[in-house]
N, C-alpha and C positions, 0 to 999 in steps of 0.2 A: 335292820327290822321292816319282815317284809305287810311297808305298812301296805299296799295295794286288795295281800293279802286277804285284808277286812272288811275293805269297805263297804259293802254287801253290809257287813256288820254290825257292823258301827250306824248305820242304815234306816237297820229295824230297830235298833235298839239307838235310837235316835227319834224315832217316831214312837215307842212305846215307852221313853221318857216325856217323849211332849203331850201326851193317851193322859196320860199319870198326871201333871200339872194343872194339863185339864182336870179332870174328875175332880183333882182334890181341891187346885186353889179358888181360891171365892172372885173379886173382881179385878180384875189381874189387867181390868183398861185405867183403874187405875194408879199400877202398877210399871204400866207399859215401858216408868226407862229406871228403875229396876233390878228389873225380874229378868234380865240376862247374870248381874251381878250373882243373882238368885240358884242359876243356872247354872253358871261358875263352879260356884259351889260346891254341888251336887253334881260335878263331874269331876272338880279334885279329888271329892268324894273316895268315890266312886273313884277312881284310876291311883289315886289312893293304897285302897283294897286291894285290886290286882296286883297290881305291882308287889305291895305283901305278899300277897296270893300263888304267886310265882315264882318272886325268889323263893320260898320254904318248902317246894317245891321244888325246886334246881342246888336251893343248901343240900334235899334228906338225898337225893338221887348220889349227888357227888357223897355226898361219906357212906353212900350205904354203895357205893364201888371200892371206896378205901376198906371200910373194912374189910378183917378176915370170912373169909366163907369155913365153918368149923363142919 
């Protein structure tokens, strides 16, 4: 994977996620020791959903190439 191609995108999404967390969550100072686990869970879910979408599209493209043209 071309990780350099995603550096700016990851930075932008990180800022957006941080902003949303700060808007939605209450007293984060009381949860300072555990907030990283909560964020890791969100990022894990993003990864799972992204993987699913990429794999679905990859399969659809592969199948479309294999189908005989009518």
